[in-house]
C-alpha positions as CSV (number, residue, x, y, z in Angstrom):
1,M,132.9,65.2,50.0
2,C,130.1,67.7,50.4
3,I,130.0,69.1,53.8
4,Y,126.2,69.3,53.7
5,Y,125.1,66.2,51.6
6,I,127.3,63.8,53.5
7,N,125.5,60.7,52.5
8,R,125.1,61.3,48.8
9,E,127.4,59.8,46.3
10,D,126.1,61.3,43.0
11,L,127.6,64.7,43.6
12,T,129.7,67.0,41.3
13,Y,131.9,70.0,42.2
14,E,131.8,72.5,39.5
15,S,131.6,75.8,41.6
16,A,132.5,77.1,44.9
17,E,130.1,78.2,47.6
18,H,130.3,81.6,49.1
19,I,131.0,81.7,52.8
20,L,128.5,84.6,53.0
21,M,125.8,85.0,50.4
22,A,127.2,87.0,47.4
23,G,123.9,88.9,47.3
24,I,124.9,90.5,50.6
25,G,128.5,91.3,49.5
26,G,130.2,88.0,50.3
27,M,133.1,87.5,48.1
28,K,135.1,84.8,49.8
29,T,134.4,81.1,48.8
30,L,135.1,77.7,50.2
31,P,137.2,75.3,48.0
32,K,135.2,73.7,45.3
33,E,135.4,70.2,46.8
34,Y,133.8,71.3,50.1
35,V,130.3,71.9,48.7
36,S,128.6,70.0,45.8
37,T,126.9,71.7,42.8
38,Q,123.7,70.1,43.8
39,F,123.7,71.6,47.2
40,N,124.7,75.1,45.6
41,N,121.7,74.7,43.2
42,D,119.4,73.9,46.0
43,I,120.5,76.5,48.4
44,S,120.6,79.3,45.7
45,K,116.7,79.0,45.4
46,I,116.3,79.6,49.1
47,E,119.0,82.4,49.1
48,Q,117.2,84.2,46.1
49,E,113.9,84.2,47.9
50,F,115.6,85.5,51.1
51,L,117.3,88.2,49.2
52,R,114.1,89.2,47.3
53,E,111.3,88.8,50.0
54,S,112.9,89.5,53.4
55,L,113.9,92.7,55.0
56,I,117.3,92.5,53.5
57,S,115.9,93.3,50.1
58,L,115.2,97.0,51.2
59,P,118.7,98.0,51.6
60,R,119.8,96.1,48.6
61,Q,117.3,98.2,46.5
62,F,118.8,101.3,47.6
63,L,122.4,100.7,48.3
64,G,123.4,97.3,46.7
65,P,125.2,95.1,46.2
66,G,123.7,93.8,43.0
67,K,123.7,90.4,41.3
68,R,126.4,88.0,42.8
69,G,127.6,90.9,45.2
70,S,128.7,93.2,42.4
71,L,128.7,96.9,42.9
72,N,128.7,97.5,39.0
73,P,125.6,99.7,38.1
74,K,124.9,97.1,35.3
75,Y,124.0,94.3,38.0
76,Q,122.1,96.6,40.5
77,S,119.5,94.9,42.5
78,R,115.9,95.7,41.9
79,S,112.7,94.8,43.6
80,K,110.0,92.6,42.4
81,V,107.3,94.3,40.3
82,H,104.7,95.7,42.7
83,L,102.3,98.6,43.0
84,L,104.0,102.0,43.2
85,R,101.9,105.0,44.3
86,D,102.8,108.4,42.7
87,S,103.4,111.0,45.7
88,T,102.0,113.8,43.6
89,D,98.6,112.4,42.6
90,S,98.2,109.3,44.5
91,E,97.7,107.2,41.4
92,F,98.9,103.5,41.4
93,S,101.1,101.9,38.7
94,L,103.2,98.9,38.1
95,G,106.9,99.1,38.6
96,Y,110.1,98.3,40.6
97,M,112.7,100.0,42.7
98,Q,116.4,100.1,41.8
99,K,119.0,102.1,43.7
100,G,116.2,104.0,45.5
101,T,114.6,105.1,42.1
102,P,111.0,104.0,41.1
103,Y,110.8,102.7,37.5
104,L,107.5,102.1,35.9
105,I,106.9,99.4,33.5
106,P,104.9,99.9,30.3
107,Q,101.3,99.0,31.2
108,F,97.7,99.8,30.8
109,K,95.2,100.3,33.5
110,L,91.7,99.1,33.0
111,N,88.7,100.4,35.0
112,L,86.0,97.8,35.0
113,N,83.3,100.2,36.0
114,N,83.5,102.7,33.1
115,G,85.7,100.7,30.6
116,E,88.3,103.5,30.6
117,I,91.8,102.3,29.6
118,K,94.9,104.4,30.6
119,I,98.2,103.7,28.9
120,I,101.3,104.2,31.1
121,I,104.9,104.3,29.8
122,N,108.0,104.7,31.9
123,N,108.3,108.4,32.4
124,N,112.1,108.0,32.6
125,K,112.4,107.2,28.9
126,P,110.0,109.6,27.0
127,D,112.2,109.6,23.9
128,K,111.6,105.8,23.6
129,S,107.8,105.8,23.8
130,N,107.1,104.4,20.3
131,A,109.6,101.7,20.8
132,I,108.2,100.7,24.1
133,L,104.6,100.7,22.7
134,D,105.9,98.6,19.7
135,N,107.4,96.1,22.1
136,F,104.3,96.0,24.3
137,H,102.2,95.4,21.2
138,R,104.5,92.6,19.8
139,N,104.4,90.9,23.3
140,L,100.5,91.1,23.3
141,Q,100.5,89.2,20.0
142,N,102.3,86.3,21.5
143,P,100.4,85.4,24.7
144,E,101.9,82.1,25.0
145,T,105.2,83.7,25.8
146,L,103.8,86.0,28.4
147,Q,104.6,85.3,32.1
148,I,101.6,86.2,34.2
149,K,101.9,87.3,37.8
150,R,99.0,88.2,40.0
151,I,99.5,91.0,42.5
152,I,97.0,91.3,45.2
153,D,96.9,94.6,47.1
154,N,94.2,95.7,49.4
155,R,95.0,99.3,48.6
156,L,93.8,98.8,44.9
157,P,90.1,99.1,44.2
158,E,88.6,95.9,42.9
159,N,87.4,97.5,39.8
160,I,91.0,98.4,38.6
161,I,93.3,96.0,36.8
162,F,96.8,96.5,35.6
163,F,98.5,94.7,32.7
164,G,102.1,95.4,32.4
165,I,104.8,93.9,30.2
166,Q,108.6,94.3,30.2
167,D,111.2,91.8,29.1
168,G,113.5,90.4,31.8
169,I,112.0,92.3,34.7
170,E,111.6,89.1,36.9
171,E,113.1,85.8,36.5
172,H,110.6,83.5,38.4
173,F,106.9,83.5,38.2
174,D,104.4,81.6,40.2
C-alpha cells in the first residue's frame, strides 16, 4: 500500500522512492512496496522544478551532485538556458552553467534597429565550429521540431533578440 496515495487502488510498484531526493545526493530508498510508481511520477515533476528553480540549483551547478545524485562528470547538473554576460565586454549571449563553467549555445543575435546579425558559437569548442554551424542550419530547416523558450530579462534591450539551438540542452519547455 502506498504511504501517500492511501485511498487509491489502481497503483503499481515498479520503483523505489528516495528518502532524500537523489538530486541533492540522497542514495537510500524506501522498499518498493511503500511508494507507488504513480506517486513517484507525480512528485518527480515537483522535485525537478525545485532542483532547477530554487536556490538549491546554485550549489548543484557548481558542486553537484548531478542527475539522480551521480557524481560522474557525464551526469553533472547544469542550469537552464539563460542570458550570460561576458565580464570582459559586457555582451550578452545565451548559455548555461555547469560545474561553475559558463557554456554558450550556438546562437545568433539580431539587432532590430539596424538589422545586424551576429553569429555566436561556443568558444569552448573552436575546432568544431563547422559541425556546430551545420547542425544549427539543419535544425533551422525543421522548424516543427524546434522547442521554443522565451526568456524575458530586463537587462536586455528591447531591440535585441537571441535565437539559439542546441540539442538536448533542456528537457521541458513551456
